[in-house]
C-alpha positions as CSV (number, residue, x, y, z in Angstrom):
1,X,9.1,7.1,25.9
2,X,8.2,6.3,22.3
3,X,7.3,2.7,21.6
4,X,7.6,2.1,17.8
5,X,6.3,-1.2,16.4
6,X,4.5,-2.8,13.5
7,X,0.7,-3.4,13.9
8,X,0.4,-6.7,15.7
9,X,3.9,-6.6,17.2
10,X,2.8,-6.1,20.7
11,X,3.5,-2.4,21.5
12,X,0.7,-2.2,24.1
13,X,1.9,-5.5,25.7
14,X,5.4,-4.1,25.9
15,X,4.1,-1.0,27.7
16,X,2.1,-3.0,30.2
17,X,5.1,-5.3,30.8
18,X,7.4,-2.4,31.8
19,X,4.6,-0.9,33.9
20,X,4.4,-4.3,35.8
21,X,0.8,-4.8,34.6
22,X,-0.8,-8.0,33.3
23,X,0.5,-8.4,29.7
24,X,0.7,-12.1,28.9
25,X,-2.9,-13.1,28.2
26,X,-2.8,-15.1,24.9
27,X,-4.9,-14.4,21.8
28,X,-5.7,-10.9,23.0
29,X,-5.2,-7.4,21.8
30,X,-4.3,-4.8,24.5
31,X,-5.1,-1.8,22.3
32,X,-8.4,-1.1,24.0
33,X,-6.9,-1.7,27.5
34,X,-4.6,1.3,27.1
35,X,-7.2,3.9,26.2
36,X,-5.1,6.9,27.1
37,X,-3.1,6.7,23.8
38,X,-3.9,9.3,21.1
39,X,-4.8,7.4,18.0
40,X,-3.5,10.3,15.9
41,X,0.0,9.3,17.0
42,X,-0.4,5.9,15.3
43,X,1.1,6.9,11.9
44,X,2.1,10.5,12.7
45,X,0.2,12.2,9.9
46,X,-0.9,15.2,12.1
47,X,1.2,18.3,12.2
48,X,0.9,18.5,16.0
49,X,1.6,15.4,18.1
50,X,0.3,15.1,21.6
51,X,3.4,14.4,23.7
52,X,1.8,15.0,27.1
53,X,1.9,11.3,28.1
54,X,4.5,9.0,29.6
55,X,4.2,6.6,26.6
56,X,3.7,7.4,23.0
57,X,2.8,4.4,20.9
58,X,3.3,4.6,17.1
59,X,3.5,2.3,14.1
60,X,6.2,4.5,12.6
61,X,9.6,2.9,12.9
62,X,11.6,5.6,11.0
63,X,14.0,7.3,13.4
64,X,14.5,10.4,11.3
65,X,10.7,11.0,11.0
66,X,10.1,10.2,14.6
67,X,12.8,12.6,15.9
68,X,11.4,15.3,13.5
69,X,7.8,14.8,14.8
70,X,8.6,14.0,18.4
71,X,12.0,15.4,19.4
72,X,13.7,14.7,22.7
73,X,12.1,11.3,23.5
74,X,13.8,8.0,24.1
75,X,12.7,5.4,21.5
76,X,12.2,1.6,21.8
77,X,12.0,-0.1,18.4
78,X,10.1,-3.4,18.4
79,X,11.0,-5.0,15.1
80,X,9.6,-8.1,13.5
81,X,8.3,-9.5,10.2
82,X,5.8,-7.2,8.7
83,X,3.7,-9.9,7.1
84,X,3.5,-12.0,10.3
85,X,2.7,-9.0,12.5
86,X,0.1,-7.5,10.1
87,X,-1.6,-10.9,9.8
88,X,-1.9,-11.1,13.6
89,X,-3.4,-7.6,13.7
90,X,-5.8,-8.3,10.9
91,X,-7.0,-11.5,12.5
92,X,-7.5,-9.9,16.0
93,X,-9.0,-6.6,15.0
94,X,-8.2,-5.3,11.6
95,X,-10.9,-7.1,9.7
96,X,-13.6,-6.1,12.2
97,X,-12.4,-2.4,11.9
98,X,-12.8,-2.8,8.1
99,X,-16.4,-4.1,8.4
100,X,-17.4,-1.2,10.7
101,X,-16.0,1.3,8.2
102,X,-18.1,-0.3,5.4
103,X,-21.3,0.5,7.2
104,X,-22.6,3.4,5.1
105,X,-25.6,5.6,4.9
106,X,-28.2,4.9,2.2
107,X,-27.3,6.6,-1.1
108,X,-29.1,9.9,-1.6
109,X,-31.0,10.0,-4.9
110,X,-29.6,13.4,-5.8
111,X,-26.0,12.4,-5.1
112,X,-26.6,9.3,-7.2
113,X,-27.9,11.3,-10.1
114,X,-24.9,13.7,-10.0
115,X,-22.6,10.7,-9.9
116,X,-23.9,9.0,-13.0
117,X,-25.2,12.1,-14.9
118,X,-24.5,12.2,-18.6
119,X,-23.1,15.5,-19.8
120,X,-26.2,16.1,-21.9
121,X,-28.6,15.7,-18.9
122,X,-30.0,18.7,-17.1
123,X,-28.3,19.9,-13.8
124,X,-30.5,19.1,-10.8
125,X,-30.1,20.8,-7.4
126,X,-33.2,19.6,-5.8
127,X,-35.4,16.4,-5.6
128,X,-38.2,18.3,-7.3
129,X,-36.0,19.0,-10.3
130,X,-34.9,15.4,-10.3
131,X,-38.5,14.1,-10.3
132,X,-39.4,16.4,-13.3
133,X,-36.7,15.1,-15.5
134,X,-37.7,13.7,-19.0
135,X,-39.2,10.3,-18.6
136,X,-36.5,8.4,-20.4
137,X,-33.8,9.9,-18.2
138,X,-35.7,9.4,-15.0
139,X,-36.3,5.7,-15.9
140,X,-32.6,5.1,-16.5
141,X,-31.7,6.8,-13.2
142,X,-34.3,5.0,-11.2
143,X,-33.2,1.6,-12.5
144,X,-29.6,2.2,-11.7
145,X,-30.5,3.6,-8.2
146,X,-32.6,0.5,-7.4
147,X,-29.8,-1.8,-8.5
148,X,-27.3,-0.1,-6.2
149,X,-29.7,0.0,-3.2
150,X,-30.3,-3.7,-3.7
151,X,-26.5,-4.4,-3.6
152,X,-26.2,-2.5,-0.4
153,X,-28.9,-4.6,1.3
154,X,-27.6,-7.5,3.5
155,X,-27.8,-10.9,2.0
156,X,-30.5,-13.2,3.3
157,X,-29.6,-16.6,1.9
158,X,-26.7,-18.7,3.2
159,X,-24.7,-18.8,0.0
160,X,-24.9,-15.1,-0.5
161,X,-23.9,-14.4,3.1
162,X,-20.9,-16.7,2.7
163,X,-19.9,-15.1,-0.5
164,X,-20.2,-11.6,1.0
165,X,-18.2,-12.6,4.0
166,X,-15.4,-14.1,1.8
167,X,-15.3,-11.0,-0.4
168,X,-15.1,-8.7,2.6
169,X,-12.2,-10.7,4.0
170,X,-10.3,-10.4,0.7
171,X,-11.0,-6.7,0.4
172,X,-10.0,-6.0,4.0
173,X,-6.7,-7.9,3.5
174,X,-6.1,-6.1,0.3
175,X,-6.7,-2.7,1.9
176,X,-4.6,-3.4,5.0
177,X,-1.6,-5.0,3.1
178,X,-1.5,-2.4,0.3
179,X,-1.8,0.6,2.7
180,X,0.9,-0.6,5.1
181,X,3.2,-1.7,2.3
182,X,3.1,1.7,0.8
183,X,3.4,3.4,4.2
184,X,6.6,1.5,5.1
185,X,7.9,2.2,1.6
186,X,7.5,5.9,2.3
187,X,8.7,5.7,5.9
188,X,11.1,2.7,5.9
189,X,12.3,1.1,9.2
190,X,15.3,3.0,10.3
191,X,17.3,2.9,13.5
192,X,21.0,2.8,14.5
193,X,23.1,0.3,16.5
194,X,22.9,2.7,19.4
195,X,19.1,2.5,19.7
196,X,17.1,0.2,21.9
197,X,15.9,-2.5,19.6
198,X,13.8,-5.6,20.5
199,X,13.8,-8.1,17.6
200,X,10.9,-10.3,18.4
201,X,11.9,-12.7,15.5
202,X,15.0,-13.9,17.3
203,X,15.0,-12.5,20.8
204,X,15.2,-14.8,23.8
205,X,13.8,-12.3,26.4
206,X,10.4,-12.9,28.0
207,X,8.7,-10.4,25.7
208,X,10.1,-11.7,22.5
209,X,9.3,-15.3,23.4
210,X,5.7,-14.3,24.3
211,X,5.3,-12.5,20.9
212,X,6.8,-15.4,19.0
213,X,4.1,-17.6,20.5
214,X,1.4,-15.0,19.8
215,X,2.4,-14.6,16.2
216,X,2.4,-18.3,15.6
217,X,-1.3,-18.5,16.5
218,X,-2.5,-16.8,13.3
219,X,-2.3,-18.2,9.8
220,X,-5.0,-17.1,7.4
221,X,-5.0,-18.7,3.9
222,X,-6.9,-15.6,2.6
223,X,-4.3,-13.2,4.1
224,X,-1.4,-15.2,2.7
225,X,-2.9,-15.4,-0.8
226,X,-3.6,-11.7,-0.9
227,X,-0.1,-10.9,0.5
228,X,1.5,-13.1,-2.2
229,X,-0.5,-11.5,-4.9
230,X,0.6,-8.0,-3.8
231,X,4.2,-9.0,-3.0
232,X,5.2,-11.6,-5.6
233,X,8.7,-13.0,-4.9
């Protein structure tokens, strides 16, 4: 069975419900509780999809694309409001995933030189060549390199830490909203009246009522501001 749902719309909860497992714990993501799922199925970008499992969970809700990628499987569509679902996912885990991705290795001096090199500057393929550059070039390169390294260092004073945290939240919202908006523009929600569809916005079944409560728990002013900037009415 394919369970197709927006991020934050409770796909893992739904699987656990039909498996008669615990699924109603509030303010919780069950993504890590169902570790058997192949993360490559999430947006179906790979040419080959692993179908050797009872449940395939995906954030693609386009029936044509699903049937092309994973033919011969029953599909359950869990539909909701993209903004509300994405905000829940961002609050529960999306922002933390963004912060982990931002952890980068220290910038290599040679990579830095090649990134900022003026066309008139010599080509360097080793640190020895870099260290033997003309003094005026080496001074400019070193000053820029030190400035970038300083920016990468964690803030130590409270105001800087708060500023960095706020900027990271804005950036992570922007990245998530922009990426998913473009994804669902490319692969729009598509199903027919014959398909199994659970509309968690208006449903009165146990799962829909549970998700309506879960979605109501999350309301980020930062997320809403970024959403409105990217999706002006």
